[in-house]
N, C-alpha and C positions, 0 to 999 in steps of 0.2 A: 419463561422469563417477565416481565412486564416493563414497559417502555420506562418506567422510573428506576427498575433495579436494571436497565441497560444502562439508562443514563448515566446511573451512580458509576457503573462498571468502567464505562469510555474516560469519562472523568478521570477515575485511577491509572488508568493506563498512558494519557496523558500523560498528567504529573509525571510519570516515572520515564514515559519519555523525553519528559524536560531537563528530566534529574542525569539520564546518559547522554542526554547531547551537553550538557551541563561540565560534562569528565571530561571530553572530547571535543572536538570542533568541527561535529558534523551539522552538515545544512541540508535538509529532503526536499522534495516535492510530489505531489500525488498527481495521478491521472485517475477522474475517476467517471463511471458511467452507470450503472445501478445505484450508488448512492446518491447520485446526483447533487452532490455538494455536501453531504451530511459528515464525511470527515474530517473536512474541513471547517466546517462550523465549529464542531468539536472542538477542535484543537485553538480554535479563536478564540474559543471562551477560557483557555489558559493565560495567564499574567504572565508578558516575557516571552512568549514563545515563537514571535517573529523574529528571536534574535537565532531562529535552526529551520524554519518553516519557513520555505518560499512561498509556496503556494499551489493550488490545484487549478487542473485544467478541466474543467466539468463536459466532457465529450459524451453526450449522451446519443449523437446518433452518429450512425456511419461515417455521413460526408463529414462533421465536424472530427473524429477521430482522423482521416484521413488526410481534411488539410491541416491540423494543428499538429498532430504527433506522427504525420506520416507515415500511418498504416496503409499495408498494400491493399488497394482495391480488390486484388485476387482472395486474399485469406478475408477478407470481409462475405466473400460470397462463399467460401469455401474452404477452410472449414467452418466459417462464421463469424460472427460479432463475440457469440459465447465461446469462447477458447481460449486455449493456453497460449499459441501464436500471436493471437489477437492482443491480449493479456500481456507477453513479453515484449510486444513493441507499442504499446504503449506508456509502459514505462520507460525502455528507450528513449521514444520520441519525445518523454517531456523529462526527463534529465536530458536527453541533448539539446533543449531549448533551456535548458536553465542552469547557465555553465556555474553559476555560485554553488551549485548543489553538488553534492558528490554520491546523495542515494535519492531512488527513487520508488515510490511503490504504487501500483496499479491495479482496478479492479474494473470488472464483466463479469456481466452476470444474466439470469432472468429472475425477478422477483415475483411475476404471475403479476393478476389473472389469467393473461391468456400466453402463457410460454408453453412452447410444445412441449408436450409430457415428458419427455426423454431430457430435457434442461430445466426444468419447473424446480425451482431453488437452487438450482446450480450458479456457482460464481466462479470465478478464476480470481487468482490475486496473483500478481508479478512483482517482483522486486530486481532494481535494476543496481547496481553497486559500481562508480566510477573510481578509479583508483588513480596512485600519484601519477603512473605513465599515459592515463586516458586511456588505458586499456576499460573494458564494459565488461561485466557479466551482471547475466540478467540470467531469472528463474521464474518462473510460474506452476501452480499447485493448484488444484480441483477442489470445490468442497461442497456438499450438500447440504445446504441450510436447514436446522432443525424445526425454525419457527415452520408455518405456514400462513399466517399474515402478513400481508406484502411491508405494512408499515414499520412490525416487529424484525421483516427477514432485514429489511432496510438495517435495524441497530445491529440485525448480528452480524450482518456483511460488514459494518463499520468498523466492529470490536474487532474480529479477525487480521481486518486489514491493519489495525491500531497494535494489536498482540504480534503479528510478524512483523511489524516495521520496529518494535520496541526488543524482539530477539535479535533480529539481523543488527541494529546498532551495537547489542551487546558484543554480538560476535566479531562484528566489525572491528570496535574499541578494543577488545581483548588481543585478536589480531596484530595492530597494530601496535600494541603495547608489548607483544610477544616479536614482533620482527625490528623494533626499534629498542629491542634491549630494556624497556622498561620493569619486563617479569621475566621468568625463567617461563612458568607454565599459564596458562588460562584454562579452566573447566567451566564448562556450561552444564545446567541440568534446570530441572525446577527449582531445586532450594537458591540456585544462583542468580534466574532472574525474577 
C-alpha cells in the first residue's frame, strides 16, 4: 500500500470513529510510541473530533513512558519496551491521567531499520476501558506488520490502532445499549463494523 492509500484509509476510519462517538458519549485518549504522534495528527484533521478525542501522550523513550504513564521500570527491561505488558501499562497510564476519557489505546513497537531481528516490524496495541464503577479492563495484541519501509510501517501501525479503536467503540456502545435495555441484542461482525 502507498502512503496515499494509507492516508485515505486512515481518514475513512477516523470519520467512522467520529460517527460511533456521536452515537454514544465516549471520549478517548492515546499513548503513542513508535507512531510518534501520527495517530493524533490524523485524528486532528477531522473537524469536530475534539468533542471525543482528549489527546495523545507521545512517549517515545523509555524514561518518558515511566514518568508520564507510570510504566514499571522493570518491565521496560524485561520483557522490554516492545511487549504486551508495556503496551497495556501505557493504555492504563494514559487513561488514569485523563479523567474525562473512558477509553484508551496505546501502541509500542519496533519499526526498524535497527530493530532486533525477532522484533523487526512487531507492534503491540493495547486498549483500556474504564467502566461506570471505575473498574478498568485492559487487553493487548501483538501484530507483525506487512510493510518493510519504516514510514509505511508507521502508517500501517496507525491504521491498525484506529481500526482497533473503532471496533472497541462499537462493542462498548453495543454492550452499554444491552446493559441499559436500549436494545435486546447486539451483533458484531464484518457486516456491522
